[in-house]
C-alpha positions as CSV (number, residue, x, y, z in Angstrom):
1,M,0.1,0.1,-0.1
2,K,2.8,2.6,1.0
3,G,4.6,1.7,-2.3
4,S,1.6,1.9,-4.4
5,K,0.8,5.6,-2.5
6,K,4.4,6.7,-3.3
7,T,4.2,5.7,-7.0
8,A,0.8,7.0,-7.5
9,W,2.2,10.5,-6.5
10,G,5.2,10.0,-8.5
11,I,2.7,9.5,-11.4
12,L,0.8,12.7,-10.6
13,G,4.1,14.6,-10.4
14,T,5.0,13.4,-13.9
15,I,1.7,13.9,-15.2
16,G,1.4,17.3,-13.9
17,A,4.1,18.3,-16.2
18,L,2.1,17.4,-19.2
19,L,-0.3,20.4,-17.7
20,L,2.6,23.0,-17.8
21,G,2.2,22.7,-21.5
22,K,-1.0,24.5,-21.3
23,F,0.4,27.9,-20.7
24,K,-1.4,29.0,-24.1
25,F,-3.2,25.5,-24.3
26,V,-5.1,24.1,-26.9
27,L,-5.0,20.9,-29.4
28,V,-3.8,18.9,-32.0
29,I,-5.7,15.9,-33.8
30,L,-6.2,17.4,-37.2
31,K,-2.2,17.5,-37.5
32,F,-1.5,14.5,-35.4
33,L,-0.1,12.4,-38.3
34,K,2.6,15.0,-39.0
35,L,6.0,13.0,-38.5
36,H,7.4,14.9,-35.2
37,T,4.2,14.5,-33.8
38,L,4.0,10.8,-34.4
39,I,7.7,10.1,-34.0
40,S,7.3,12.1,-30.5
41,M,4.5,9.8,-29.5
42,I,6.2,6.6,-29.8
43,I,9.3,7.8,-27.9
44,Y,7.0,8.8,-25.2
45,L,5.3,5.3,-25.4
46,G,8.4,3.8,-25.5
47,T,9.7,5.6,-22.5
48,Y,7.0,4.9,-20.4
49,A,7.0,1.2,-21.3
50,L,10.6,0.9,-20.2
51,I,9.7,2.5,-16.8
52,F,6.4,1.1,-15.9
53,G,5.3,-1.6,-18.8
54,W,3.7,-1.2,-21.9
55,K,0.2,-1.2,-20.4
56,F,0.5,1.6,-18.2
57,A,2.3,3.5,-21.3
58,I,-0.6,2.5,-23.4
59,A,-3.2,3.7,-21.1
60,L,-1.2,7.1,-20.4
61,V,-0.8,8.2,-23.9
62,Y,-4.3,7.1,-24.7
63,L,-5.8,9.1,-21.9
64,L,-3.6,12.2,-22.9
65,F,-4.4,11.8,-26.4
66,V,-8.0,11.8,-25.8
67,H,-7.7,15.0,-23.1
68,E,-6.1,17.0,-26.4
69,M,-8.7,15.6,-28.5
70,G,-11.3,17.6,-26.4
71,H,-9.6,20.7,-26.2
72,M,-9.2,20.4,-30.0
73,Y,-12.8,19.8,-30.7
74,A,-13.6,23.2,-28.6
75,A,-10.9,24.9,-30.4
76,K,-12.8,24.0,-33.8
77,R,-16.0,25.1,-32.4
78,L,-14.2,28.2,-31.5
79,K,-12.3,28.8,-34.6
80,L,-9.2,28.9,-33.1
81,P,-6.2,28.2,-34.8
82,V,-3.9,25.3,-33.1
83,S,-0.3,23.9,-33.6
84,P,0.6,20.3,-33.7
85,A,1.4,18.4,-30.4
86,V,4.5,17.1,-29.5
87,F,5.0,14.8,-26.7
88,I,8.0,14.8,-24.5
89,P,9.0,12.3,-22.0
90,F,8.2,13.4,-18.2
91,M,7.0,16.6,-19.8
92,G,3.6,15.3,-21.4
93,A,2.2,16.9,-24.3
94,V,3.1,20.3,-25.5
95,I,0.5,22.1,-27.8
96,G,0.0,25.7,-28.9
97,L,-2.8,28.3,-29.6
98,K,-1.9,30.6,-31.9
99,E,-4.9,32.8,-30.7
100,M,-6.2,33.4,-27.3
101,P,-10.0,33.2,-27.1
102,K,-12.1,36.0,-26.8
103,S,-13.3,35.8,-23.4
104,A,-13.2,33.8,-20.3
105,K,-16.4,32.0,-21.3
106,D,-14.9,30.9,-24.4
107,E,-11.5,29.9,-22.2
108,G,-13.6,27.9,-19.9
109,F,-15.1,26.2,-22.7
110,L,-11.7,25.2,-24.4
111,A,-10.2,23.8,-20.7
112,Y,-13.6,22.0,-19.7
113,M,-13.5,20.0,-23.0
114,G,-10.3,18.2,-22.0
115,P,-11.3,16.8,-18.7
116,L,-14.8,16.0,-20.0
117,F,-13.2,14.0,-23.2
118,G,-10.6,12.6,-20.5
119,L,-13.7,11.1,-18.5
120,L,-15.4,9.9,-21.3
121,A,-12.3,8.3,-22.5
122,F,-12.3,6.1,-19.7
123,L,-16.0,5.4,-18.4
124,P,-16.3,2.3,-21.1
125,A,-13.4,0.7,-18.9
126,I,-15.8,0.4,-16.1
127,P,-18.0,-2.2,-17.2
128,L,-15.4,-3.8,-19.0
129,Y,-13.4,-4.3,-15.9
130,L,-16.2,-5.4,-14.1
131,Y,-17.0,-8.1,-17.0
132,T,-13.1,-9.2,-17.7
133,Q,-11.4,-8.4,-14.4
134,Q,-8.4,-7.8,-16.4
135,S,-6.0,-5.3,-14.8
136,F,-5.6,-2.9,-17.8
137,W,-9.2,-1.7,-17.4
138,A,-8.6,-1.0,-13.9
139,L,-5.5,1.1,-14.9
140,L,-7.1,3.3,-17.3
141,I,-9.9,4.1,-14.5
142,Y,-7.2,5.0,-12.0
143,L,-5.2,7.2,-14.2
144,G,-7.9,8.8,-16.1
145,G,-9.5,9.9,-12.6
146,L,-6.0,11.0,-11.7
147,I,-5.0,12.9,-14.4
148,N,-8.1,14.7,-15.3
149,L,-8.9,15.4,-11.4
150,F,-5.5,16.8,-11.0
151,N,-5.9,19.1,-13.9
152,L,-9.3,20.4,-12.5
153,I,-7.6,22.1,-9.3
154,P,-8.5,25.8,-9.9
155,I,-5.2,27.3,-10.6
156,T,-3.8,28.5,-13.9
157,P,-2.5,27.1,-15.9
158,L,-4.6,24.2,-15.0
159,D,-7.7,23.4,-16.9
160,G,-9.5,24.2,-13.6
161,G,-8.1,27.7,-13.3
162,R,-9.1,28.3,-16.8
163,I,-12.8,27.1,-16.1
164,A,-12.7,29.0,-12.7
165,A,-11.6,32.3,-14.3
166,G,-15.0,32.5,-16.0
167,I,-16.5,32.1,-12.5
168,S,-14.2,34.5,-10.4
169,T,-10.3,34.7,-10.4
170,K,-10.6,34.9,-6.7
171,L,-10.9,30.9,-7.0
172,W,-7.2,31.2,-8.2
173,G,-6.6,31.8,-4.6
174,L,-8.1,28.8,-3.3
175,G,-6.4,26.6,-6.0
176,I,-3.0,28.0,-4.8
177,I,-3.9,27.1,-1.3
178,L,-5.0,23.6,-2.0
179,L,-1.9,23.0,-4.9
180,L,0.3,24.3,-2.2
181,A,-0.8,22.1,0.9
182,F,-1.0,18.8,-1.4
183,S,2.9,20.0,-2.7
184,V,3.9,20.5,1.0
185,M,2.5,17.3,2.2
186,H,3.6,14.9,-0.7
187,F,6.8,17.0,-1.6
188,S,5.7,17.7,-5.2
189,F,8.4,19.3,-6.8
190,I,6.0,19.9,-10.0
191,G,3.3,21.2,-7.6
192,F,5.4,23.8,-6.4
193,I,6.4,25.0,-9.8
194,I,2.6,25.3,-10.9
195,V,2.0,27.0,-7.5
196,I,4.7,29.7,-8.4
197,L,3.2,29.8,-12.0
198,G,-0.3,30.3,-10.8
199,S,0.7,32.9,-8.2
200,K,2.5,34.9,-10.5
201,E,-0.4,35.0,-13.3
202,W,-2.9,36.0,-10.3
203,Y,-0.6,38.8,-9.3
204,K,-0.4,40.2,-12.6
205,L,-3.8,40.2,-13.3
206,Y,-4.5,41.7,-9.6
207,K,-2.1,44.4,-10.9
208,K,-3.8,45.3,-14.2
209,Q,-7.0,45.4,-12.7
210,K,-6.0,47.5,-9.8
211,S,-4.6,50.1,-12.3
212,L,-7.3,49.7,-14.8
213,T,-8.8,53.2,-14.2
214,K,-5.5,54.6,-14.2
215,D,-4.6,52.6,-17.8
216,K,-7.8,53.9,-19.3
217,I,-7.0,57.7,-18.7
218,E,-3.3,57.0,-19.8
219,V,-4.7,55.6,-23.1
220,Q,-6.7,58.6,-23.7
221,E,-3.9,60.9,-23.0
222,L,-1.6,58.7,-25.2
223,E,-4.2,59.1,-28.1
224,H,-4.1,62.9,-27.6
225,L,-0.4,62.9,-27.5
226,V,-0.1,61.0,-30.7
227,L,-2.3,63.2,-32.3
228,T,-0.5,66.4,-31.0
229,L,2.8,65.1,-31.9
230,K,1.6,64.6,-35.5
231,Q,0.2,68.0,-35.7
232,E,3.6,69.6,-34.4
233,S,5.9,67.0,-36.3
234,H,7.3,70.0,-38.5
235,N,8.1,72.0,-35.5
236,L,11.1,70.2,-34.2
237,D,11.5,72.4,-31.0
238,S,7.8,72.1,-30.1
239,A,7.5,68.3,-31.1
240,Q,10.8,67.6,-28.8
241,E,9.3,69.7,-25.9
242,I,6.1,67.6,-26.0
243,A,7.6,64.4,-26.2
244,R,10.2,65.1,-23.3
245,K,7.4,66.0,-20.9
246,A,5.0,63.3,-21.8
247,K,7.4,60.4,-21.2
248,W,7.4,61.3,-17.3
249,N,3.7,60.4,-17.2
250,V,3.9,57.2,-19.2
251,S,3.9,54.0,-17.4
252,N,4.3,51.7,-20.5
253,Q,8.1,51.0,-21.1
254,E,8.1,50.4,-24.6
255,I,6.2,53.6,-25.3
256,T,8.8,55.4,-23.3
257,E,11.5,54.0,-25.5
258,I,9.9,55.5,-28.5
259,L,9.4,58.7,-26.9
260,N,13.1,58.8,-26.2
261,K,13.9,57.6,-29.7
262,L,12.1,60.7,-31.0
263,N,13.4,63.1,-28.6
264,S,17.2,61.5,-29.8
265,E,16.5,62.0,-33.5
266,I,15.1,65.4,-33.4
267,E,18.2,66.1,-31.3
268,R,20.3,64.7,-34.2
269,M,18.4,66.9,-36.6
270,K,19.1,70.0,-34.9
271,K,22.6,69.3,-34.5
272,D,22.9,68.9,-38.1
273,L,20.9,72.1,-38.9
274,Y,23.2,74.0,-36.3
275,L,26.4,72.6,-38.1
276,Q,25.3,73.4,-41.6
277,Q,24.6,76.8,-40.2
278,L,28.3,77.0,-38.9
279,S,29.5,75.9,-42.3
280,G,27.4,78.7,-44.2
281,T,24.4,77.0,-45.2
282,Q,21.3,78.5,-43.5
283,T,18.7,75.8,-43.7
284,W,18.2,72.0,-44.9
285,S,17.8,71.1,-48.8
286,E,14.5,70.0,-49.5
287,E,15.8,66.2,-49.4
288,D,16.9,66.8,-45.9
289,I,13.7,68.1,-45.0
290,H,11.9,64.9,-46.8
291,N,14.4,62.5,-45.0
292,N,13.4,63.8,-41.6
293,Q,9.8,64.1,-41.9
294,Q,10.0,60.5,-42.9
295,V,12.1,59.2,-39.9
296,I,9.7,61.4,-37.4
297,E,6.8,59.8,-39.5
298,G,8.1,56.2,-38.8
299,I,8.6,57.2,-35.3
300,L,5.0,58.3,-34.8
301,N,3.5,55.3,-36.7
302,N,5.5,53.1,-34.3
303,L,4.2,55.2,-31.5
304,E,0.6,54.8,-32.7
305,E,0.7,51.2,-33.1
306,K,2.1,50.6,-29.7
307,V,-0.7,52.9,-27.9
308,S,-3.3,51.1,-30.0
309,N,-1.6,47.8,-28.4
310,F,-1.8,49.1,-24.9
311,K,-5.4,50.2,-25.5
312,K,-6.4,46.5,-26.5
313,E,-4.8,45.4,-23.4
314,V,-6.7,47.5,-21.1
315,Q,-9.8,46.4,-23.3
316,I,-9.1,42.9,-22.7
317,T,-8.2,43.4,-19.0
318,E,-11.7,45.4,-18.3
319,T,-14.0,43.0,-20.4
320,Y,-12.3,39.4,-20.8
321,Y,-13.3,38.2,-17.2
322,K,-16.8,39.8,-17.2
323,T,-19.5,37.0,-17.2
324,S,-23.3,37.1,-16.7
325,K,-24.8,35.5,-13.6
326,K,-26.0,32.8,-15.6
327,T,-22.7,32.0,-17.3
328,K,-21.1,32.2,-14.0
329,M,-23.6,29.6,-12.4
330,Q,-23.8,27.3,-15.4
331,L,-19.8,27.3,-15.2
332,F,-19.6,26.4,-11.5
333,F,-22.4,23.3,-11.7
334,I,-20.6,21.8,-14.7
335,Y,-17.2,22.3,-12.9
336,I,-18.4,20.6,-9.9
337,G,-20.3,18.0,-11.6
338,L,-17.1,17.0,-13.4
339,V,-15.2,17.2,-10.2
340,I,-17.4,14.9,-8.4
341,A,-17.6,12.4,-11.1
342,L,-13.7,12.4,-11.6
343,A,-13.3,12.2,-7.6
344,F,-15.4,9.2,-7.6
345,S,-13.8,7.3,-10.6
346,Y,-10.5,8.2,-8.9
347,Y,-11.5,6.9,-5.6
348,Y,-13.2,3.6,-7.7
349,G,-9.7,3.3,-9.4
350,N,-7.7,3.4,-6.3
351,E,-9.9,0.7,-4.4
352,I,-8.9,-1.7,-7.1
353,L,-5.6,-0.7,-7.1
354,M,-5.4,-1.9,-3.8
355,N,-6.9,-5.0,-4.1
356,H,-5.7,-5.9,-7.3
357,P,-2.5,-7.7,-6.9
358,E,-1.3,-7.6,-10.7
359,I,-1.8,-3.6,-10.9
360,Q,0.1,-3.3,-7.6
361,K,3.0,-5.2,-9.1
362,I,2.8,-2.8,-12.2
363,M,2.6,0.3,-10.1
364,N,5.3,-0.7,-7.7
365,R,7.9,-1.3,-10.6
């Protein structure tokens, strides 16, 4: 029993790493036959077969594959492009989402489909085990419950955190406490890593939401700044003075750097003009004026683009996690329902594990 427990948490730690691949999580199946995906899956399968036996390896790859197929199904429904998956031994399956969902509701749907498909993947194993008493089906039940239940802990980047975000991001705090307690009790290295990542993500969102009002005002001021600079771009002294004053009130580092660049370029142009005057030339040629205007115009276009991106970030912070009460309730009940179903499956699989000699032998290797 002690050996089984240690191995179970070892499996949980190993599989937890696969969940780290969900930073931008999403799906694969349509591109599954790409060579690098197929080869990586074979390597993954072979690695776990050598360590835990072929039954464990097949069960694990099957469960991960179906779990990711659930995300792929959701991504297709949401019309989100995805990259192919790569299976990495001891790191799970790494997949990429080329575009973020438009809202926390969509992200919750995308996250929910993984554990739901994971549940559906091993449900047929229950009657099959009852009928055959074969250890493979019992192993599938246990691993399926373990992987997907762990994945529903309400902490980002796990699926549970993505689902909980549509209900309330405050649930991430509960997830951090739960996973931290688990990690301390079972000395789970991967658990500590996820706690750190989840805490950083929560703090990052907290800072954004706290400064939301200030950022909205700053966006308005920056838009006015861009307009003013474009109007004054022909007057170097005026444009330089505006840029100098503005940069002290800007919180966005990229925008500050662009304003510094604008100031430096104007300073260079003024020095060039001064040197020409010393040499007897009183003013720039038409070519000089044209080139200088192009430089300033390029910088201002870059500034306008950065301000536009900053505005989008502020809008996302303001609207992304806003969901109706009806949506919150729906997400809550389907989340709790799935947790209960997986918890029961895990408990049932664990009971079989404790009483089935063949499975104990496999898990204690």
